[in-house]
N, C-alpha and C positions, 0 to 999 in steps of 0.2 A: 051324242056322249061326251063328257066334259073333257078339258084338256088334261088334268092330272090325270084321268082314268085312261087316257089315250097314251099318254106317257109312260103309267103303269105297265099298258099291256104290250107297251114296245119293249121295256125291259125284259118283262117275262119271255118274249119272243128271242130276244137278243140272247139270255141267259139259256135259253132253250138251244140255239143254234151253236153257240159254244159248246156246250155240254154234249150234244150230239156229236162234234166235231174232236172234241178235246178231253172233255173228262168224265163223258157219260150221262147221258140221258136218265138213267132209273133213278129214282129215289126212293127207296122202301120207307116204311115206317117202323115204327116198333125196335123189337130186340133184332131183328135183320139191318136195319138202316145204322144201328149203335154198332153192328158187327162191321159193316163195310166201313163205316168211319174210323173204327180203332184199327181194322188191318190195314187202311192208308196209312194211319199214324204210325202204327207198328214199322210199317216199310220205310218210312223216312227217319224215324228213330235206329233201324237195322243199318242204313245208308251211312248215317251220322258215327254208328260205333265203328264200322270197317274202316272207315276214313280217317278215325283217329288215332293217338298214340295208344289209347286207353287199353286196347287188348294187349300189346306188347307189354304194358307197365303193369299188368295185371295178371299174365300170364294165362289168362283163359278167354274164349270167345274170339282164337286167333281162326279165320278162314283164309284157305289159298284162295287165287283168282278163279279156278275152275269153282268151286265151292262155293264161291262168291255169286257167280253169275247164274248158277243153278238155281239159288234161292230167289235172285232177283227176278229171273224170268219165272218163277213160280208165283210170287206174289205179283207180279202184271197179268199172268194170264187169269190168275183167281180172281184180282177186281175186275179184268176183262169180261169175264163172263159174268160177274155180279153187276157191273155199272152200265154197260151195254146190252139191252133188248135185242132178242135177235130179229124181229123185225118191227116195222113200225106200228103194226096193230098189238105188237105184244104187251103186255101189262109195265106199267112205270113204277108201280106203289108198293109191289110187291117183286118177290124173286120167285118165278116156278119152279117147281122139281128138279125140272129137265135141266136147266141151268145151275141148280144147285150140283146135279150130279156130274154134270160137265167142270164145273169150275173145280172141284174137288179131287175129279180124275186129271185134269191138265195140271193141276198144281202139284200133283204126285209124280206126275210123268216129268214135268220141268226139274222137280228138287230130285229126282231120282239118281242123279248123278252123285247130288249132294250124301243121300243116304246109304247109298252102297259105293261110296268113292274108293273102299280100300277093294272090295271083288274086283271093281272093274279096272283098276289099277294093274293087279295082278293077272288081267287077262286080255289086255290091249291087241285089238285087232282081232280078237276070237269068242265074238260075242254069243251068249246063250239064248234058246228061243224065249225066255223072259224078257232079255235085253232087248231086242228085236221088236217084240209087241209092243213093249212102253214103248219104242221108238217112234215106231209107225203110227202107233195111237196118238202119242204127244205130236207129231208132225200134221196128223188129220186136224187135231182139236185146235193145233196153233193157228192151221189156216183159217179154221172158223173163227177164231178170236180176231184176227186179223180182218175178217169180212165185217165183224160186226163192230169193230173199232175203228178201222181207216175205209172202208168200203171194198167192194169186190174187187179194183184194178191189181192191187199188191195180190192179192190172193192169188189172182189169175196169173199173174206174171209168174210167182213162184211154184203154183200147180204146173207151167208150162215146162218151167226148169225140171221139175221132177219128173215129170213124163217124158222130156229129152234124156234124162239119164237112163232111165230104164227103156227106152226103146231105141238106143242108138243105132243098132245093125240094121234097124227097118226105115231110117231116116234117107232121104238122097244122098246122092253123092259125097256132095261139098260137105254137108252137115252130119253124116256119118261116123260114129264111133263104136267101140266094141261093147258098148252098152254095160251096166252095172245089174248086180242081183237086187234083191230088196233086201238080203241080209248085210250084202256091202253099203247099199244106199242107207239102211238104219245106223248101221256103224259112223258111216262118215258124218252123216249129216247131224245126229245126235247123241252121240256119245264119246266125239272126239270135240276138239276146239276147230276145227275145219270146217265146220258149216253151222248151226244155231247156235252155239254156244262159241261162235268166234271172236273176232275182232271187235265187230260191230257191237255185239251185247256188252264186251267187255268193257268198250268206252263207256258205255251205257251205263254200266254200273260203278266204274271208276270215276268219270268226271262228271256225266252229263246230269244224272241225278242230283247231284250235289249243288249244283248251278241252277237247275231248274227250282230246288228247294231254297236257295237262293234268294232267288225273285220272287217267289212267292209268300214268303217272310217279307220281304221288304215291300210287295205290294198291301199285303194284311196289316204291316205298320202303320200305313200311309202315305206312303212314299209316292204311290201313283197320283194321288189328289194332289201331293203337293210339287211333283214335277208338271201337273197340266195348269194349276195355280199360278205359280212362277212364270210358267211360258206365256202364260196370258196377259200378267202385270207386265212383264217386259215387251211384249211386242204386240199385244192386241191394239194398242193405239195406232199404229202405223197404218200405210194404206194395204189396205187387204190383210188387215193385221190377224185376226182370227185363224187364216189359213197359214200363216207364218208361224202363229203359235202354234199350229196344229203340227206343223213340220218339227219344231222344236220338242213339244208333250211327246209325241210318237219317238223321237230319236232316243229323247232320255227313257221313256216307258221300254225303249228296246231293251235298255238294264235290264230288266225285271219281266221280261215277257219272252219267251222265244217262240211263239205263237201268231204269228200275222192276223189271224182270226180274233184273237185276246186281244192283241194289242189296237185292231181296228175296233173293236166293241168298248175297250175300257176307254180310249179317249175319245171316240168318235162320239158316242152318246152326248157329250158334251161340246165337242170341236165342231161337228157338223152344221147343226143348227145356227151355229155362231156364223160360220162361213155364210151360209144362206142368207143370215141376217142383211149382210154386207155387200150381197150381190152376187156371189157366186152361183152357178145352177145349182140343182141337185146332183146331176152327173160330176160337174165340175168339184162338188164339195165333197163327194164322197171317193173321187179318183184322187185327190191331195190326201184325203186320211189314209186311204188302200196304199199309194206310194209310200208314205212315210213309214207307214206300219210295215210293212214287208221288208223296208230297208234297215228296219231295226236288227233283222237278223245279221246283218253284215258289219254292224259297229261294233267295234272294240270297245273294251275287254271281253266284254260277256257276249259271245254271240251265239248263232244258232248250234244245234246238237251235232251237224254236219262237220264243223269245225275243229270240233276235237277228235271227230274221227281221222281228220288229217294230222295228229299229231302221230297216229299209230300207220296211217297209209303213206305218207310221204316219209315220216321217220326226222321229222324235227321237232324242236320244242313249242310248247304254246307259245312262248313268248315271241319267237318267230314267225309262227302264223299271224300275231296280232301286228307285229311289224309290218308285215307284207301285204294285209287287209286295211291297215289305216288311212291309208292316202285315198286309194278309191272310193272307201266307204266316206270319209270327210267330204272329198270333192264332189260326189253324188249328192250328199245332204246339201251342202251350200248350191249346188245347181237347183236343187228343187226349191230351196228358198227364191232363187230369182225366177223360177217358172211362174211361180204362185203371184212372183211381184209383177212381173208382165203380165199375166190375166187380169190382173188389177187395174194396172195401168190401161189396159185395151179396152175394159170396162167402166173407167173413170170410178172405181170405187173410192171409199174412205174405210179408215178405222173406225173402233169404239170410242165413247169418251173415257181419256184418260182420269183416275183418279189421284196419279202422283200430283206432287206440287209443282208448277209450271216454273221452271227453272233456265237459266240463258244456254245456249247450246256450250258454250266454253264452259261454264261450270260443270255440265254432266259430262263433257268429254275429262274434265279433270277430274272428276270422281272416280270417272271409271279406269282411268290411267292410274290413280291412287290404289283402287282396290287391287288392280293387277298387278302393281309393283310389290303391295304387301304379300299376296298370294305367291309371287313367284319366291318373295325374299323369305317366306315361312318355310317353303317347299326347299329351297338351298339349306336354311339351317336345319331343318328336321334331316335332310338328306345327310347333309356333311356330318351335322351334330352326332348322328345315329353310327355315322361311320367311324365318328372317333372313340365314341361310349363303348360301342360294343365288344370292341377286342381290351378296354379297360375293364370293362363291368363281368366279361368271361361270361359263365353259367349263368350270371344272374340278371345277365341284357335283357332275356324275354319277359322277365318279373318287372324290371324297370319300365319297359317301353309298354307293357300293359297298363302298369300304372299311368303312366302320362297320357297313354290315351283314353283311360277312365276318366283322368280329372279333364281333359278336352271334351270328354261328351257330356258331364255334369255341367262344364262352364256353357257350352254351347246350349244344353236343356234350361237352364237358367237363364238364359238369355231371350231363348225364345218364349218361356213361361210369362214375359213382360208383353205378350201380344195373343189376341184371341185366337181358339183355335179356328183350321180352315175347315170351312164347308163349302162343296160344291153346290154352287147356285143352280136354278133349273133355267136352263139354256132358252127354254121357250117361253119364259117371260115376258112382258111387254117392255120392261126396263133393265138393261144389264148394266152394274157397275163393275166396272175392273178392279180386281183388286190392287191396293198401293204395292209396289215393289218393296221397300224396305221391311214391311211388316210378314210379308208373304216369304222373304228370303230368309228371314230370323227365324221363323217358325220351324222349320224343317233342316236346318242347317246340320244337325245329327246325323239324318239318313246320309249324309254322304261321306260319314265317316267309314260304315262296312265298305262301300266302293273303294276307298281309300289303301284300309286294310288287305281287299283283294287285288288289288293293282300293284301295292308296294309287295306283297308275297309273291305274285308272279314276277314282276320285272324288277326287283332290287335282290330279294331273299332268293328269287329263284327256283321255289319250292313247286311241286307238282302241281298242276291245275286241281288236282282230286283236294290235294292238302290245302293250298290257297283256298278254295271255296270252303273246307272244313272251317276253318280261322274266321275265315269271313261271315259263315253262317252261324258260328258260337256267339261271336259278337252282335249279330243280330239278333239272337234270341234272346240275351242279356238285352239290349235295346227295348224287345217286345215287351220284357217281363217289368223293366222299372219305368219305361219314359212315362205311363200316366200316373204312378204313384209318385214319381220324383216331380213332375208338374203340379200334381196336386199341392205336393209339400210346399214348392214354390210359390205356391197361390196362397199358401195359407187355408186349403179347404180342408174339409173334416172327414169327406168321405173315402179315406183310404183303402177301408175294405174292399170299397166298391172298385176303386181302379187296380187294385192287385187284380179281383178277380175278371176285369176286364182285359188285363194284360195277359192272363193264361188262357183266356180265351182265342185271344188274337193269335196266340202261339197254336193252339189247337187246332183251328180254323188253318194257320198257314201251312202246319205240317200235314194235314187233310188235302187240302187244295194242292200241295207239292207233288205228292203223292198221285194223285187223280191227275195231274196233269203230264205225268209221267206214265201213264199206261200205255197210252197209243206210242208212245216214241220207244218203249221198252218193247212192246209186241212188234212194231215196223221195226227195229234193229237185228230182233230175232229171225223173222220172216227173211230178211235181205239177205241175214245169212246163209238161208237157204239157196238162192242164187249164188250167193258167192263160194259156196261148197258144191255147187253142181260145176261152177265154170272151174275148179281146181280140179274135179273127180274126171270130168270127161274133156277137158281142155277146149273148149267150147269159146273158149277167148280170142286162141289162134285162129279159128275158123272165123270167127265175126271179124278178127283184123285184116284177113283175108280179103273178105266180104266188102267191108267198108272201105278199104282200099280200092278195091274192084270198082267200086260206087264213086268215089271221089275221083277216080281216075288218077291217084299218086298227087293230088292237087291239096297242099296242107290247108288253103283258106276254103274251099270246097267241104275239106275234111271238117275243120271247125264248124262250117254251116251245117252239115249234115249233124254233129254232135248237139247243138245248139237246140234244133229243131226236135231231135230224140228227147231232151232234156225236155222242151217245153211240152212235147206230147205225154212223155213220163208223168209230169210233174200233174198233169191234169188229174190223175187218181191217185196219185202217189205223193203222201208227205215229205216235205225236202229233203229229210235225214235219208228216208229208202231210195229215194229218187237219186242222190248222190252217190249213194252206196252201189247201186246197180250201175250209173251210168261212169263212174270213175273206176269200177271193178272190170268192165267191158271196155270201154273206150280210152282211157287216161292213156295206160302205156301204148296204145295204137298211136296215138298223136304224137307222143314222145318220139317213138320210131320211125312213122311218117316224116316227122319234121329231120331227122338224123339222116335220113336218106334224101331228102332234099337241100340239104346244107344248112337249115336252120335248128340252132340248140335251142329248143323248149325247155326252161327248167319244169321239173316236175310239178313243183308248187304252183306255178302259172297254171298247169293245166286243170290241176284239180279246184283251183280259183274260178276257174273259166267254167267245169260244172257245176261249182256251188252257185255262182252267182245267177246261171240258166234255173237252174232248181228253184231257186226264189224267186225267179221272173215267172214261172209256170203258176205261182199263185194270185198273179193279176191276168194271166192270159185268159181271155174267153175261149169258149163259152163256160167252162167251170169253174175260174177261180172264187172260191169261198169265200175271201176275202171282199172282195167286190158285190157278192150277194150280199154280206152283213153290211156294209156302207151302204148299199142301196135300201136296206129295211129301214135302216135311220133315215138316211135323207130324202124317202119319198119316191127316188128316182128308179129309173129301168136298170136292171142289175147289168144287161149286155151292155148297154150303151157308159155306163159307170166301168166295165171291165176294159173296154175298148179305149175310155178317156185316161183310166190308169196306165195302160201298156204305152199309151201315146208321152205320158208325163215319163214314163220309164225308160224313154230310147236310152236315156243317158247313162241307165245302168246296165243295157243291153250293148250300147257300142263300147264299153270299158274294158270288157274281159277281150274282145278282138284287140283291142288297144295293148293291152299290156302280155298279150302272148308276142306280139311284135316288138316290144319296148318294155322289155322287163325293168326298165328304171322306175315307172310306175308304182312297180313293190318293193322299190328300194332293196332292189337285190345287187349286191355288190357296189353300194354305190356311199360316198362318205357323207358325212351328216350337213356340212354345207351345201354341196352337190345335193343332197336329198329336200332341204330349204328351197333351194332355187326349183327345182323339180315339184316341188308343195304348189310355190307362186303360179310359174308358168302353168302346169296342167289345171289349176282351179280357175285361170283365165281362158284355158282352151276349153273348159268345161262350158264356163259361163256362153261363152263365145257360140257352141254348139247349141245351146240351150237357146239362144237367141234366134239360130237359124232356125232349127225345128220350129219354134213357136211364132216364126214369121215377125217378130218386132222385136227392136232394139231401141233405139231411142223416140222411133216412131214405125208405123207400120213397114216392114221391110218390101222391097219389090224382088221377084224372084231370082233376078241375077246378083242380088246384094244376097241374099240368103244362100247362094251356090259359093258367092266367095267365102261367105262368114265358115261354111261347111270346108273350105278349102284350108283357108284358115286355122281352124280348129284341129284339122288333119295334120297339117304342117308342124303345128305346137306341140302336138300328140306325139309323133313320129318324124322329127328332123332328119332322123337317118336315111330316111327312104328317098327323099331327093337329093341328099349327098351323094347316095351310093351309084346314083344315077350320074351322077358328075364328076366321079372320081372314085374307082373302087378302092376299095378299104385295104384289100389283098393283093400280094404279089406273089405268083405260083415259085414256088423252089422245088429243084429235084429233090426226091425222097432222099437219095443218097446223101445230102446235104444239108441232113436236120441237125446234124450238131453244128454246123457251120452259122444254121438260123437260129438258132438258140442261142450262140455265142452273140450274135449282132442283135438280141430282142432283147430287151429290158424286162427286168423283172416284174410281175403284176402284170405282162401284157399275156397274150395267148396266141398258138399257131392252132390254124384251122387243118385237120386233117381228114382225109378220105380212105376209109378203110374196108379191105374186103376179107371176108372171115365167112366162118360158119356158124349160125345159129346153135339154141342149146338142142336142136331135135337134129343137128349136122346138113342143115338147108344151107348153101350159100346165102350170104346178104351183104349189100355196100351199105354203108353208113359214114355219117359223119362226126369228130369229137372235135370240142373245144377243149383246148389240150394247154392249161396254164404253165408259163414260163418260171420255174422256180429261181432261188439265188444259187449263183455260183460264178467262180471267177471264168471258166471256160464252158463251152458249149458241152463237151464231155461230162463234166461235172453238173451241171444240169440235166442231162439225159440220165446221169448214174442216179441224181437225186428224185427224178420220175418214177426209178424203180425198171427202168426200161433197157434193153441190151437188142440192140438190130444186128442182121446180118445182110451181106449181098449175096446173090444167086443171080447168078449173071447179070442182069440191067434191074431184075428184081431186087425191091427192100422189105425184107421178112423181120417179122417178130420174133426173136430167138430164144428169150428168157424174160418171165415180168416177175419181178419181187412180190413174195405175197404180203397183203397188207399196205403194199403202195398207193403213191396217187396215181400211177399208169394202172394199176389192177383196179381201183374204185372207177375210174374212167371207161374200163370195159375192155383195155388191150388184153390180149390173149394169145399163147403160143402159136405160132404158124400164121399170124394175121398178116395179109401184104399192105403196106401203107403206098396207096394209088399216087394220092397228091399231098403237096405239104402247101398252107397259105401262110404267109407271112405279111402282118400289119406292115402297111407304111405310113411315113410320114403325110398328114393332109390337114387341111383346117377340120376342127372339130365340125362336128354336125349341128352345135347349137347355133351355128353363123346364119343356118337358115332361118331362126327366130326372127332375124331383122326384116328380111323382105316380107315373111308373115304379119309383122306387127304393121309395117307400112302399108299393107293392102288393109285392114282392119281399119287404121287409121284414116283413110281414103273412103272407104264405107260408112265410117263414125261421121265424117265429114259432111257427106251427101245427105245421111238421114237430120242430121245437125240443120243442116241447111234447111230442108224440106219443113222441120217443125218449127223453124223460125219463120219460115213463110207464111203455113197455114193459119196462124190465127189472123194474119193480113188480110190474106185472100177471104177470110171467112166473113169478115165486118161490113 
């Protein structure tokens, strides 16, 4: 078979793999095929409609959140049955009659809440026989749609929770509960917003769909090709350059793809053969692509669907999620760059031939700095310029900003029209010529503008994620419809009609692709809602908390390890979003509670980020990681070995969650801007040292004790407080009766640690720790009053007498009649950052030893 034929077969095989896992493998012909595409496009248009201000401006087509969720799921399950065949042997070219029937019935059951919304609202908690029948049929069909779109694991997990809800009285003592009836199950899971139509589907409806659609439109417009070519033009000529370009391209493609598998296939078909060309093995090439593609889900500002669920589960704005996720994501990518560089060093690889003109290093550096300064200056001018113009222009500010954005778009498009369009080369061709950086960069600069709009709306205008994605998507639609006609006009071409038709076709394909990419996510969030609903209805979360606490023997580190293992096991069969929902619903509160009992105050966002990271890690974990199978199909390597190599490369990502649980500075929690910059620099150095230790190579091959020393240095840089706490206790005990005096002596913005004894929500005794911020105040009594806390002495016990409603004390968890057992006040001591100095000295020692060996090696080899 000829090489082009093999390449075409590979592309077809990969498209089938992505379709089977993400968009649906069925592609019917004729009228049915057109209907499938039309419904998908209609779903995208519906989501744009409910996200826009148009319904409120025009006074019709306004849907409340419950109605929107109902329609959202109805379209998802309809497309699920139409696009995903029941079995491998089921027909792909047409839709069987049974699938038509199941699609229509499932859509009706999902839309039941919307159709009969008024009647259901008039009888809350009192369902009719028809209501119960529709709910039970809907649950059964949702489980079948889940099996088709996502495989059996999530369906089985949800089914187990349904059976557990019904069979509560027959369970073993520790797991038993009073049980629920079929009527109660149907009402709770389907007719309220506690189960299927709960928070997860709400986030899928409000946020996730628009971000997925934005990414699909950006990809169809040509941004994916642009990112790949730009990465290769910048990095392809360096040592092991194709691997570095793959990391950069996959990171940028992560902006437009929420799927690890789709990201792997999109960039991997080009990057993996190029990596093999310069010396990477098939397994190494596939593993690099998998590691980079999977990490795309943690890269702000557009992260995986699970990140949007954090907004609701943690109760903080998406901008805060971005801030907390930024530093770990960036240093993880930087470390991956370093890992592929070390692999290239060990193998003595070279890069590809550069097409850029050969210029002195000083001139290159000057050009880079000039461009950086110009970008920074333009950013400052735009930020402060708009800050000054908006109050001046008032209600016309939006139109003026839109006009400025349009002028910028046309100007960038005019510049890009002077260069030829980008076409992806065949990576298997005998000669590979890297594109020149300047022409490549100029050709697609206008693709950056929608991302700028998204970030501006999120971070500066502080709009909701849904509305931010809506405006970015609207701008993306304008670009898709106009970029080809305007480029043809600037190039003085005559086929304007053909370019308009091409733009419309790109838009249509983007709308369809966005909806098809959302089928699995929409169904997954709904099925995960069954699990969340069962937890709230049966109280199994408290049972699991006791079980996990018993297994971990009250040890927080062991508890975190169990959570990580559970995430990895569930992730072998569940998509990242469903994995995050299940594990966070079951275990996140347990980790926080167990931390409080052990004296470690773990912020809720840190726990959710922990679960999120290990849900993503499941995509690379053998033996199931589908992204590894996709990469192996391209590289020709063994998928299991590719998976293990990818897991090895991803150890840096696995280490980060444990580190930021114990050192929340890495999540930029309560740190100043200057200290945040310092943390970024030190954490990056620490991660590079960790990568060198795990790869067994820094300046030269490391000896075993050098790797151990490097791991020790990395740990110290990441968590200097561990060693400082051993040297000097950071707190001193204060008698509980002297809390006011302790507050008086403690500076504002500091904290007191308190151990509290009281009753939980079920009336059971519990002991936990609180980190109490010290408010402003002239005296300790004033500070206590501003906390909203009134205390009383009963013999030698200090009790909470009253907690002001809505006060800081109330938010922290203080309650009436609790006893304050212990108070710890901070003491003056050296800052924990002093531990960085001995760590860096040890690092300098290891670097010196390796430098000496590297200098001696060439002499001894002569």
